[in-house]
C-alpha positions as CSV (number, residue, x, y, z in Angstrom):
1,X,16.3,31.0,-16.4
2,X,13.2,30.8,-14.2
3,X,11.5,28.5,-16.8
4,X,14.4,26.1,-16.8
5,X,14.3,25.8,-13.0
6,X,10.6,25.3,-13.1
7,X,10.9,22.5,-15.7
8,X,13.7,20.9,-13.7
9,X,11.6,21.1,-10.5
10,X,8.6,19.6,-12.3
11,X,10.7,16.8,-13.7
12,X,12.1,16.1,-10.2
13,X,8.7,16.0,-8.6
14,X,7.2,13.8,-11.4
15,X,10.3,11.5,-11.3
16,X,10.0,11.1,-7.6
17,X,6.3,10.4,-7.8
18,X,6.9,7.8,-10.5
19,X,9.5,6.1,-8.4
20,X,7.2,6.1,-5.4
21,X,4.4,4.7,-7.4
22,X,6.6,2.0,-8.8
23,X,7.6,0.9,-5.3
24,X,4.0,1.0,-4.1
25,X,3.0,-1.3,-7.0
26,X,5.7,-3.8,-5.9
27,X,4.5,-3.6,-2.3
28,X,0.9,-4.1,-3.4
29,X,1.9,-7.2,-5.5
30,X,3.7,-8.7,-2.5
31,X,0.7,-8.1,-0.2
32,X,-1.6,-9.7,-2.8
33,X,0.7,-12.8,-3.0
34,X,0.8,-13.1,0.8
35,X,-2.9,-12.7,1.0
36,X,-3.5,-15.4,-1.6
37,X,-1.0,-17.8,0.1
38,X,-3.0,-17.2,3.3
39,X,-6.1,-18.5,1.7
40,X,-4.3,-21.5,0.2
41,X,-2.5,-22.5,3.4
42,X,-5.2,-21.9,6.0
43,X,-6.3,-24.9,8.0
44,X,-9.7,-25.8,9.6
45,X,-10.2,-24.7,13.1
46,X,-11.0,-27.0,16.1
47,X,-14.6,-25.5,16.5
48,X,-15.7,-26.7,13.1
49,X,-15.7,-23.2,11.7
50,X,-13.3,-21.7,9.2
51,X,-9.8,-21.5,10.4
52,X,-7.8,-18.4,10.0
53,X,-4.1,-18.1,9.2
54,X,-3.9,-14.8,11.0
55,X,-4.5,-14.1,14.7
56,X,-6.5,-10.9,14.6
């Protein structure tokens, strides 16, 4: 009985980790797309330097 509970607990932990990693991959992909769009859409600044699409 203890082994069954241990296997179920291990499956639950690994399943949760797999779901979390799947979500993190989608978030990383969205950040990459936004970052690439920022390079594509940036405009030149008034000072002659490179313009930035973000404020910080």
